C-alpha positions as CSV (number, residue, x, y, z in Angstrom):
1,M,-62.6,-19.8,-64.1
2,S,-59.6,-18.7,-62.8
3,G,-57.2,-19.9,-60.4
4,L,-57.1,-23.9,-59.1
5,C,-60.6,-25.5,-58.7
6,R,-60.3,-27.7,-55.6
7,E,-63.7,-29.5,-56.0
8,V,-66.0,-30.9,-53.7
9,V,-68.4,-33.8,-53.9
10,T,-71.7,-33.2,-51.5
11,L,-73.7,-35.8,-50.2
12,Q,-77.4,-35.4,-48.9
13,L,-78.5,-38.3,-46.5
14,G,-82.3,-38.1,-45.3
15,H,-85.1,-36.1,-45.6
16,Y,-84.3,-32.8,-43.4
17,S,-80.7,-33.1,-45.2
18,G,-83.0,-32.3,-48.3
19,F,-84.6,-29.3,-47.0
20,V,-81.2,-27.9,-45.6
21,G,-79.6,-28.7,-48.8
22,T,-82.4,-27.5,-51.1
23,H,-82.2,-23.9,-49.4
24,W,-78.6,-24.1,-49.7
25,W,-78.4,-24.7,-53.3
26,N,-80.8,-22.4,-54.2
27,L,-78.7,-19.9,-52.5
28,Q,-75.5,-20.8,-54.7
29,D,-78.2,-21.4,-57.8
30,A,-78.9,-17.3,-57.0
31,S,-75.5,-16.3,-57.2
32,L,-74.5,-17.8,-60.4
33,C,-72.9,-15.4,-62.8
34,Y,-72.6,-15.9,-66.6
35,D,-72.0,-12.4,-67.9
36,P,-68.2,-12.7,-69.0
37,D,-68.1,-8.8,-68.8
38,L,-68.1,-8.8,-65.1
39,P,-65.1,-9.9,-63.0
40,P,-65.3,-13.1,-61.1
41,G,-66.6,-13.2,-57.8
42,E,-65.0,-14.0,-54.6
43,L,-66.4,-17.4,-54.1
44,Q,-65.5,-20.2,-57.0
45,S,-68.9,-21.9,-58.1
46,D,-66.8,-24.8,-59.7
47,V,-66.1,-25.9,-56.2
48,L,-69.4,-27.0,-55.8
49,F,-71.0,-27.1,-59.5
50,R,-70.3,-29.1,-62.8
51,E,-70.1,-28.7,-66.4
52,G,-72.0,-31.4,-68.8
53,L,-73.6,-31.4,-71.9
54,T,-77.2,-32.7,-72.8
55,L,-78.0,-35.1,-75.6
56,G,-79.0,-32.0,-77.5
57,G,-75.5,-30.5,-77.0
58,Q,-76.7,-28.0,-74.6
59,V,-74.5,-26.7,-72.0
60,T,-75.8,-27.8,-68.2
61,Y,-74.4,-26.3,-64.9
62,T,-75.7,-29.0,-62.1
63,P,-74.8,-29.6,-58.6
64,R,-71.9,-32.4,-57.6
65,L,-74.2,-33.9,-55.7
66,I,-75.5,-37.3,-54.4
67,A,-78.6,-37.2,-52.3
68,F,-80.4,-40.5,-50.6
69,D,-84.0,-40.6,-49.4
70,L,-87.1,-43.1,-49.0
71,K,-89.6,-44.5,-51.0
72,G,-92.1,-41.7,-51.9
73,S,-90.1,-38.5,-50.6
74,L,-89.5,-37.3,-54.2
75,Q,-93.3,-36.0,-54.6
76,T,-93.8,-34.3,-58.2
77,L,-89.6,-34.8,-58.8
78,R,-88.6,-37.3,-61.3
79,K,-85.9,-39.3,-59.9
80,E,-83.8,-38.9,-63.4
81,G,-84.7,-35.4,-63.5
82,S,-86.0,-33.7,-66.6
83,L,-82.6,-31.9,-67.5
84,Y,-81.9,-34.7,-70.0
85,A,-85.1,-35.7,-70.9
86,T,-86.1,-36.5,-74.6
87,E,-89.4,-37.7,-76.4
88,Q,-88.0,-40.9,-76.4
89,D,-88.8,-41.2,-72.6
90,S,-92.7,-41.7,-72.8
91,K,-92.4,-44.1,-75.9
92,T,-92.2,-47.7,-74.8
93,T,-91.9,-50.2,-77.2
94,L,-94.5,-53.1,-76.6
95,S,-94.2,-56.9,-77.9
96,W,-97.5,-58.4,-76.3
97,Q,-100.4,-58.3,-78.7
98,G,-103.3,-59.2,-76.7
99,Q,-105.4,-56.9,-75.0
100,I,-103.9,-54.3,-72.5
101,M,-105.3,-52.3,-69.7
102,T,-103.6,-49.2,-68.4
103,H,-104.1,-47.9,-64.7
104,E,-102.4,-44.6,-64.3
105,E,-102.5,-42.7,-61.1
106,S,-103.0,-39.1,-61.1
107,P,-99.4,-37.1,-60.6
108,P,-99.3,-35.3,-57.0
109,S,-100.5,-31.4,-57.6
110,K,-97.3,-28.6,-57.9
111,N,-97.6,-25.7,-56.0
112,S,-97.5,-22.3,-57.6
113,F,-93.7,-21.6,-57.4
114,L,-93.2,-25.2,-59.5
115,Q,-95.8,-24.5,-61.7
116,D,-94.2,-21.0,-62.8
117,L,-90.9,-23.1,-63.0
118,D,-92.6,-25.2,-65.4
119,K,-94.2,-22.1,-67.8
120,L,-90.5,-20.8,-67.7
121,D,-89.5,-24.3,-69.4
122,Q,-92.1,-23.7,-71.4
123,G,-91.3,-20.1,-72.1
124,E,-95.1,-18.9,-71.4
125,L,-94.2,-16.8,-67.9
126,L,-94.5,-13.2,-68.8
127,V,-92.8,-10.9,-66.7
128,E,-95.2,-8.2,-65.0
129,P,-95.1,-4.5,-66.5
130,D,-93.8,-2.9,-63.0
131,F,-90.5,-4.5,-63.9
132,S,-90.3,-4.6,-67.6
133,S,-91.1,-2.2,-70.4
134,S,-93.7,-4.5,-71.8
135,P,-95.0,-8.3,-71.0
136,A,-92.6,-10.6,-72.9
137,L,-92.4,-14.4,-73.5
138,V,-89.3,-15.5,-71.7
139,P,-87.2,-17.8,-73.8
140,H,-86.1,-20.6,-71.7
141,C,-83.7,-23.3,-73.1
142,S,-83.7,-26.3,-70.5
143,G,-80.7,-26.9,-68.8
144,G,-78.4,-24.2,-70.2
145,A,-76.0,-21.7,-68.6
146,F,-78.6,-19.2,-70.7
147,A,-81.6,-21.0,-69.0
148,I,-80.4,-20.9,-65.6
149,E,-79.7,-17.2,-66.0
150,T,-82.8,-16.6,-67.5
151,V,-84.9,-18.2,-64.6
152,N,-82.9,-16.1,-62.0
153,S,-83.3,-13.0,-63.9
154,T,-86.9,-13.4,-64.7
155,L,-87.8,-14.6,-60.8
156,E,-86.5,-11.6,-59.4
157,R,-88.1,-9.3,-62.1
158,V,-91.6,-11.0,-61.2
159,Q,-90.8,-10.7,-57.3
160,K,-93.8,-12.9,-56.6
161,A,-94.3,-13.5,-53.1
162,Y,-94.8,-17.3,-53.0
163,R,-96.5,-18.4,-49.5
164,L,-95.5,-21.8,-49.3
165,E,-95.5,-22.2,-45.5
166,G,-98.7,-24.6,-45.6
167,I,-98.1,-26.3,-48.7
168,V,-94.6,-27.3,-48.3
169,R,-94.6,-31.3,-48.1
170,V,-91.2,-32.7,-49.3
171,W,-87.8,-30.6,-50.0
172,S,-88.0,-30.9,-53.7
173,D,-91.4,-28.6,-53.5
174,F,-89.1,-25.7,-53.2
175,L,-86.3,-26.8,-55.4
176,R,-85.3,-24.1,-58.1
177,L,-82.4,-25.8,-60.3
178,H,-82.0,-29.0,-62.2
179,L,-80.2,-31.9,-60.7
180,H,-78.0,-34.4,-62.7
181,P,-79.5,-37.9,-63.3
182,R,-77.3,-39.4,-61.2
183,T,-77.7,-37.2,-57.9
184,I,-81.0,-39.1,-56.5
185,S,-81.0,-42.0,-55.2
186,V,-84.2,-43.4,-53.7
187,I,-83.7,-46.2,-50.7
188,N,-87.3,-48.4,-51.9
189,Q,-86.7,-50.6,-48.5
190,Y,-88.3,-48.2,-46.3
191,N,-91.1,-45.6,-46.9
192,H,-91.1,-42.0,-46.4
193,D,-94.9,-41.8,-45.3
194,G,-97.2,-44.1,-43.5
195,E,-96.8,-46.3,-40.5
196,S,-94.6,-49.4,-41.4
197,A,-91.7,-49.9,-43.2
198,R,-90.0,-46.6,-41.7
199,L,-86.5,-45.9,-41.2
200,E,-86.5,-45.0,-37.4
201,A,-83.0,-46.9,-35.8
202,F,-79.2,-46.4,-36.5
203,G,-79.2,-50.1,-36.7
204,Q,-81.3,-50.3,-39.7
205,G,-79.4,-47.8,-41.2
206,E,-75.9,-49.3,-40.7
207,A,-77.7,-52.8,-42.3
208,L,-78.6,-50.4,-45.6
209,L,-75.2,-50.1,-47.2
210,Q,-74.6,-53.3,-48.5
211,G,-75.8,-54.9,-52.1
212,S,-77.7,-52.7,-54.6
213,V,-77.4,-49.6,-52.1
214,L,-73.7,-49.6,-51.8
215,E,-73.2,-50.2,-55.7
216,E,-75.1,-47.3,-56.4
217,L,-73.1,-45.2,-53.9
218,E,-69.8,-46.6,-55.4
219,D,-71.4,-46.0,-58.9
220,R,-72.4,-42.5,-58.3
221,L,-69.2,-41.6,-56.1
222,H,-66.9,-42.8,-59.2
223,F,-68.8,-40.8,-61.3
224,F,-68.6,-37.3,-59.9
225,V,-65.0,-38.1,-58.1
226,E,-63.1,-39.2,-61.5
227,E,-64.1,-36.2,-63.4
228,C,-62.6,-33.8,-60.7
229,D,-58.9,-32.1,-61.5
230,Y,-58.2,-31.7,-57.7
231,L,-60.7,-33.4,-55.3
232,Q,-60.2,-31.6,-51.9
233,G,-63.0,-33.7,-50.1
234,F,-66.7,-34.2,-49.2
235,Q,-69.4,-32.1,-47.3
236,V,-72.1,-34.7,-46.2
237,L,-75.4,-33.0,-44.9
238,C,-76.7,-36.2,-42.8
239,D,-80.2,-36.8,-40.5
240,V,-78.8,-37.4,-37.2
241,A,-82.2,-38.2,-35.4
242,D,-83.7,-41.2,-37.6
243,G,-82.1,-44.5,-39.5
244,F,-80.1,-42.0,-41.6
245,S,-78.0,-41.7,-38.9
246,G,-76.6,-45.5,-39.4
247,L,-76.3,-45.1,-42.8
248,G,-74.2,-41.9,-42.3
249,S,-71.8,-43.5,-40.2
250,K,-71.4,-46.2,-43.1
251,V,-71.1,-43.7,-45.8
252,T,-68.3,-41.6,-44.2
253,E,-66.4,-44.9,-43.3
254,L,-66.7,-45.9,-47.2
255,L,-65.6,-42.3,-47.9
256,Q,-62.3,-42.4,-44.9
257,D,-61.3,-46.2,-46.6
258,S,-61.6,-45.1,-50.2
259,Y,-60.6,-41.4,-50.3
260,G,-58.2,-40.9,-47.5
261,G,-56.2,-37.7,-47.1
262,R,-59.4,-36.0,-48.5
263,G,-61.6,-33.8,-46.6
264,I,-64.7,-35.2,-44.9
265,L,-66.3,-32.3,-43.3
266,T,-69.7,-34.1,-41.6
267,W,-73.1,-31.6,-40.8
268,G,-75.5,-33.7,-38.5
269,V,-78.9,-31.9,-38.8
270,A,-81.7,-32.5,-37.0
271,P,-85.2,-30.3,-36.9
272,V,-86.8,-29.1,-34.0
273,S,-89.6,-31.2,-34.1
274,H,-90.5,-34.5,-35.5
275,R,-94.0,-35.4,-37.4
276,D,-96.2,-37.9,-35.3
277,S,-93.6,-37.7,-32.6
278,S,-94.0,-39.8,-29.4
279,P,-92.2,-40.7,-26.0
280,I,-90.9,-43.7,-27.5
281,K,-89.9,-42.2,-30.8
282,E,-88.2,-39.1,-28.9
283,L,-85.9,-41.9,-27.1
284,Y,-85.0,-43.4,-30.6
285,H,-84.2,-39.7,-31.9
286,M,-81.8,-39.4,-28.7
287,M,-80.1,-42.8,-29.4
288,N,-79.4,-42.4,-32.7
289,C,-78.0,-38.9,-32.1
290,A,-75.5,-40.2,-29.6
291,L,-74.6,-43.2,-31.8
292,G,-74.4,-41.2,-35.4
293,T,-72.2,-38.5,-33.6
294,V,-69.8,-40.8,-32.3
295,H,-69.2,-42.8,-35.7
296,M,-69.4,-40.4,-38.0
297,A,-67.0,-38.1,-35.8
298,N,-64.6,-41.1,-36.1
299,H,-64.7,-41.3,-39.9
300,S,-64.8,-37.8,-40.7
301,S,-62.4,-34.8,-40.2
302,F,-65.1,-33.1,-38.1
303,F,-68.6,-33.7,-37.3
304,C,-70.8,-30.6,-36.4
305,P,-74.5,-31.3,-35.4
306,L,-76.9,-28.4,-36.9
307,T,-80.1,-27.6,-35.3
308,L,-82.0,-25.1,-33.9
309,G,-83.3,-27.5,-31.1
310,G,-82.1,-26.4,-27.5
311,G,-80.5,-29.6,-27.4
312,L,-80.3,-33.4,-28.4
313,G,-81.4,-35.3,-25.7
314,R,-85.2,-36.1,-25.2
315,R,-86.0,-32.3,-22.7
316,P,-84.4,-30.0,-25.1
317,A,-84.2,-26.3,-24.0
318,P,-86.4,-24.2,-26.2
319,P,-85.6,-23.5,-29.8
320,T,-82.6,-20.6,-30.7
321,S,-84.4,-17.2,-31.4
322,F,-82.8,-14.7,-33.2
323,P,-83.7,-10.8,-32.6
324,L,-83.9,-10.3,-36.5
325,L,-85.9,-13.3,-37.7
326,S,-89.6,-14.5,-37.2
327,Y,-89.4,-18.0,-38.1
328,D,-91.5,-21.2,-37.2
329,S,-89.4,-23.6,-35.5
330,S,-92.0,-26.2,-35.9
331,L,-91.9,-25.8,-40.0
332,W,-88.7,-27.9,-41.6
333,Y,-89.3,-25.1,-44.4
334,H,-88.1,-22.0,-41.9
335,S,-86.0,-24.0,-39.5
336,S,-83.8,-25.5,-42.7
337,S,-83.2,-21.9,-44.1
338,V,-82.2,-20.2,-41.5
339,L,-79.2,-23.6,-41.4
340,A,-78.7,-23.4,-45.3
341,L,-77.8,-19.3,-44.6
342,A,-75.4,-20.0,-41.8
343,L,-74.0,-22.9,-43.9
344,D,-73.6,-20.9,-46.7
345,T,-71.3,-18.7,-44.6
346,M,-69.5,-21.3,-42.4
347,T,-68.4,-23.0,-45.9
348,V,-66.7,-20.0,-47.4
349,S,-63.1,-20.6,-46.6
350,Y,-63.0,-23.7,-48.8
351,R,-64.9,-22.3,-51.8
352,L,-62.6,-18.8,-52.0
353,R,-61.4,-18.0,-55.4
354,H,-58.4,-16.7,-54.1
355,N,-56.0,-17.4,-50.6
356,S,-59.1,-20.5,-49.6
357,T,-58.7,-22.9,-46.9
358,P,-58.6,-26.6,-48.2
359,M,-61.1,-28.7,-45.9
360,W,-58.3,-30.5,-44.0
361,Q,-56.5,-27.4,-43.3
362,L,-59.7,-26.0,-41.5
363,A,-60.3,-29.2,-39.9
364,D,-56.8,-29.4,-38.7
365,A,-57.0,-26.4,-37.4
366,L,-60.4,-26.9,-35.1
367,T,-59.7,-31.0,-34.0
368,V,-56.5,-30.7,-32.2
369,S,-56.3,-33.9,-29.9
370,G,-58.8,-36.0,-31.3
371,R,-61.6,-33.1,-30.5
372,K,-63.6,-34.2,-33.7
373,V,-67.1,-32.5,-32.7
374,V,-67.2,-28.9,-33.1
375,C,-70.3,-26.8,-32.7
376,A,-71.7,-23.7,-34.8
377,Y,-72.7,-20.5,-33.6
378,G,-74.5,-18.0,-36.1
379,S,-75.4,-14.2,-36.0
380,V,-78.8,-14.5,-38.7
381,P,-79.0,-11.6,-39.8
382,F,-76.0,-9.5,-38.3
383,P,-77.2,-6.6,-36.9
384,M,-76.0,-3.9,-38.7
385,M,-77.6,-0.1,-39.3
386,Q,-78.0,1.4,-42.2
387,S,-75.4,4.1,-42.9
388,S,-73.5,2.6,-40.1
389,C,-70.0,1.3,-40.0
390,L,-68.9,-2.3,-38.8
391,P,-66.9,-1.3,-35.6
392,D,-70.2,0.4,-34.6
393,A,-72.1,-2.5,-35.0
394,L,-70.1,-4.8,-32.9
395,Q,-69.5,-2.2,-30.3
396,A,-73.2,-2.2,-30.0
397,C,-73.4,-5.7,-28.9
398,Q,-71.3,-4.5,-26.0
399,D,-69.9,-7.7,-23.8
400,A,-72.1,-10.2,-25.5
401,L,-71.6,-11.7,-28.9
402,P,-73.8,-11.4,-31.5
403,W,-74.5,-15.1,-32.3
404,K,-76.6,-17.7,-31.1
405,P,-75.8,-21.8,-31.0
406,L,-76.8,-23.3,-33.9
407,S,-75.4,-27.0,-32.2
408,A,-77.3,-26.9,-28.9
409,C,-74.0,-25.8,-27.4
410,P,-74.6,-22.6,-25.3
411,E,-71.8,-20.0,-25.4
412,L,-69.7,-20.3,-22.3
413,V,-69.3,-17.0,-20.8
414,D,-65.6,-17.5,-19.8
415,G,-64.8,-18.1,-23.4
416,R,-63.0,-21.8,-22.6
417,C,-62.2,-22.7,-26.5
418,F,-59.6,-24.6,-28.2
419,G,-59.9,-22.9,-31.6
420,Q,-62.6,-21.1,-33.9
421,S,-63.4,-20.3,-37.2
422,V,-65.4,-16.9,-37.9
423,T,-66.3,-15.8,-41.0
424,L,-68.8,-12.4,-41.9
425,K,-70.3,-12.4,-45.1
426,G,-72.3,-9.9,-46.9
427,L,-71.3,-6.2,-46.0
428,E,-70.9,-5.4,-49.8
429,G,-70.7,-1.5,-50.4
430,Q,-71.1,-0.9,-46.2
431,N,-68.0,0.7,-44.3
432,L,-66.0,-1.9,-42.7
433,V,-63.5,0.9,-40.8
434,S,-64.7,3.6,-38.8
435,P,-65.3,6.9,-40.8
436,L,-64.4,9.4,-38.1
437,V,-63.0,12.8,-38.9
438,P,-59.1,13.2,-38.3
439,G,-58.7,14.6,-34.7
440,T,-61.8,12.8,-33.5
441,E,-61.9,10.6,-30.1
442,P,-62.4,7.4,-31.5
443,P,-65.3,5.6,-29.2
444,S,-63.2,2.4,-28.8
445,P,-60.2,0.6,-30.0
446,L,-62.3,-0.8,-32.8
447,H,-62.6,2.3,-34.5
448,C,-58.7,2.7,-34.7
449,A,-59.0,-0.3,-37.2
450,W,-57.0,-0.1,-40.5
451,S,-59.2,-2.6,-42.3
452,G,-62.6,-4.5,-41.9
453,L,-60.3,-7.7,-41.3
454,E,-58.6,-6.0,-38.5
455,V,-61.7,-5.0,-36.7
456,L,-63.4,-8.2,-36.7
457,D,-60.2,-9.8,-35.4
458,M,-59.6,-7.5,-32.6
459,Y,-63.2,-7.8,-31.6
460,I,-62.9,-11.8,-31.5
461,R,-59.5,-11.9,-29.7
462,S,-61.3,-9.5,-27.0
463,H,-63.4,-12.4,-26.0
464,Y,-61.1,-15.1,-26.7
465,P,-57.6,-13.9,-26.2
466,S,-55.5,-16.8,-25.9
467,T,-57.6,-19.2,-28.5
468,P,-56.1,-19.7,-32.0
469,L,-58.2,-18.0,-34.8
470,A,-59.2,-17.8,-38.2
471,V,-60.9,-15.2,-39.6
472,Q,-62.7,-14.4,-43.1
473,L,-64.5,-11.6,-44.4
474,V,-66.7,-11.8,-47.6
475,S,-67.9,-8.8,-49.3
476,S,-70.6,-10.6,-51.4
477,P,-73.9,-11.4,-49.5
478,S,-76.1,-14.5,-49.7
479,K,-78.7,-13.5,-52.4
480,L,-82.5,-14.6,-51.2
481,T,-84.6,-15.4,-54.0
482,S,-87.9,-16.8,-54.4
483,P,-89.2,-19.2,-52.5
484,F,-86.9,-18.0,-49.7
485,P,-89.5,-17.6,-46.7
486,Q,-89.6,-14.0,-45.5
487,I,-88.9,-14.8,-42.3
488,F,-87.4,-11.4,-41.4
489,S,-88.2,-8.5,-39.1
490,P,-90.2,-5.9,-40.8
491,I,-87.5,-3.3,-39.8
492,L,-85.0,-4.7,-42.1
493,D,-84.4,-3.1,-45.9
494,P,-84.2,-5.2,-48.9
495,Q,-80.4,-5.6,-48.2
496,G,-81.0,-7.2,-44.5
497,L,-79.9,-3.6,-42.9
498,I,-81.5,-2.1,-40.0
499,Q,-83.7,0.9,-40.8
500,S,-83.2,4.0,-39.4
501,Q,-86.7,4.8,-39.5
502,S,-89.7,2.2,-39.1
503,P,-91.0,1.3,-42.5
504,T,-94.5,1.8,-43.6
505,T,-94.8,-1.7,-45.3
506,A,-92.3,-4.4,-44.8
507,P,-89.8,-4.5,-48.0
508,V,-88.8,-7.9,-49.4
509,V,-85.5,-8.8,-48.3
510,S,-83.1,-9.9,-51.1
511,S,-80.0,-10.3,-49.5
512,V,-78.4,-10.4,-45.7
513,P,-75.0,-10.3,-43.8
514,V,-74.4,-13.1,-41.7
515,L,-71.7,-13.7,-39.0
516,T,-71.1,-17.6,-38.4
517,C,-68.3,-19.2,-35.6
518,V,-66.9,-23.1,-36.1
519,Q,-65.7,-23.7,-32.8
520,S,-64.1,-26.3,-30.5
521,S,-65.1,-25.4,-27.1
522,V,-65.6,-26.9,-23.5
523,A,-69.4,-26.6,-24.4
524,V,-69.2,-29.4,-26.9
525,G,-67.8,-31.7,-24.2
526,Q,-70.8,-30.6,-21.9
527,L,-73.2,-31.7,-24.6
528,L,-71.6,-35.1,-25.1
529,A,-71.3,-35.6,-21.7
530,E,-75.3,-34.9,-21.0
531,L,-75.9,-37.1,-24.0
532,Q,-73.8,-40.0,-23.2
533,K,-75.4,-39.8,-19.6
534,S,-78.9,-39.5,-20.4
535,C,-78.6,-42.6,-23.4
536,S,-76.6,-44.8,-20.6
537,S,-79.1,-44.3,-17.9
538,L,-81.6,-46.5,-20.1
539,D,-82.5,-50.0,-20.1
540,L,-83.1,-50.4,-24.1
541,R,-83.8,-54.1,-23.5
542,R,-86.8,-52.7,-21.0
543,V,-88.2,-49.8,-22.5
544,A,-87.4,-50.2,-26.2
545,P,-86.4,-53.4,-27.2
546,S,-87.2,-52.8,-30.7
547,F,-84.6,-50.3,-31.0
548,L,-81.9,-53.3,-30.5
549,S,-83.8,-55.7,-32.7
550,Q,-82.8,-53.6,-35.5
551,G,-79.3,-55.0,-35.9
552,L,-77.3,-53.6,-33.2
553,E,-76.0,-55.6,-30.0
554,P,-75.9,-54.2,-26.6
555,A,-72.3,-55.0,-26.4
556,E,-72.1,-52.3,-29.7
557,L,-73.9,-50.1,-28.2
558,A,-72.2,-50.2,-24.8
559,E,-68.8,-49.8,-26.7
560,S,-70.0,-46.6,-28.8
561,L,-71.7,-44.9,-25.5
562,E,-68.2,-45.6,-23.8
563,Q,-66.3,-44.0,-26.8
564,L,-69.2,-41.3,-26.5
565,R,-67.8,-40.4,-22.6
566,S,-63.9,-40.7,-23.7
567,L,-64.8,-38.1,-26.4
568,A,-66.5,-35.9,-24.0
569,Y,-63.6,-36.1,-21.9
570,R,-60.9,-34.7,-24.3
571,Y,-63.0,-31.1,-23.9
572,R,-61.9,-30.6,-20.3
573,D,-60.0,-27.3,-20.3
574,D,-56.4,-27.1,-19.8
575,S,-56.6,-24.9,-16.5
576,G,-57.0,-28.2,-14.5
577,G,-60.7,-28.0,-14.2
578,T,-63.5,-30.9,-15.8
579,L,-66.3,-31.2,-17.2
580,R,-67.0,-33.0,-13.9
581,S,-65.5,-34.4,-11.1
582,S,-63.2,-37.3,-11.4
583,S,-65.7,-38.9,-8.4
584,E,-68.9,-38.2,-10.7
585,E,-66.8,-39.9,-13.7
586,E,-66.3,-43.2,-11.8
587,D,-70.1,-42.9,-10.4
588,D,-71.0,-43.0,-14.3
């Protein structure tokens, strides 16, 4: 790989983080290319992936990833993975000479997608005749670069429509790539399913990072970090609505103390709906979000909530809707795929092969004056017509911006914003400038720009004329391969563009353009202020004493909520206006 590689270590903390992370890694896996005859892509995969060797000497390419989840959350996936498995794994030497009785539990059943992956590993998956000259066995050498390329190309040629909506139970049910044996860590103190031993409160998660859990985390961090030549930092995906919120607070504190000066970009993810929810659990979710936000923001370069829900409180607005998507917000499998697509674009700036922006530089530009919480918006997919150009697509949005909230922060119409990073990804082969014939009157100033970057920059500045802005334009799209859910409008073509004529059948969408924005704005302050006010109005000792019995002292809770209030106040605008009047502040 050419150029300086600034490596990133990724941490996933929690089960919904696993859903978002699995879609994210599947997207990265689908974009890997091992053909030496092809020019290197715009994104440098070595930032996220590491090379290694199996015991048999085969080259491997696996995510630089540490993932924590609860007992019972893996289902068919082995904790150690299958990458380094040998025949000796199944052999056990016994010294006992007496009678032995064996009780063997039936393994969980695998869905059709996982079954096909197993067939690929065993060289049994046939390529369908419609996509190949004749059916042939696919040679597959588990874990190697050739193997990964074979998996990608074969699944693309087979083009099977895996309908996993009703059968996905855990994130490993749709994981398509191998993980390193040091990636997965299971927390055995708490159960993924069942009514007892659930990780539900912030204090439970805080208390976890000690003893064996701390030792295991430090061991895995040292393993992945010490092999990096130039570590630029960590990206952390953490569930914020359950007890993992407390664990994430302690993990980011550990990263800050042990790897000072490195970037720590924390994405706090939350589903639209929770399984087996109840009024008391909704209260828990809100308190966990509030505490996790303030603590992880304190210990991170920036903290960005990611959710398609309408808010982080107990009575959120309806889920975010997108004009060209038809997704079921109650399905984690669906909502996490949308967030992963957006995250793939939002993280482009520090993964570029050339002219990349390091994590710390991106964070510093967005967190001026201690505003450590940022919000995200996305246009998933970006509405672009076939045979159109970027100026036409942006002008069609008229006065409204094309993106929708990804952080439960509604867009403010007056454009009060302190800084933002905007990225458009996936318009490969499309016209980025207007193809007007010389002498033709341009419909808008956008049609006079000389480059796609200038078009995008001019458009954003027309809405935010005085806001510091960073703009990235990446041509390569997010490649969608099985089993990414087909949640797209039937008017899209396989490249995710709007078709000029209504199709007779809905095509399989294999890539999409995506526009995202990460910004620091007054809207963040309003979100934090409302969350703080809702939490402060509750008397937990009366309505939820069990939340305080999990290791969190009332004084600690009061201090954290006061920190959240102070953080929200930092987002008052510079024109003299505030989020609320001073009298309202004093009343609170």
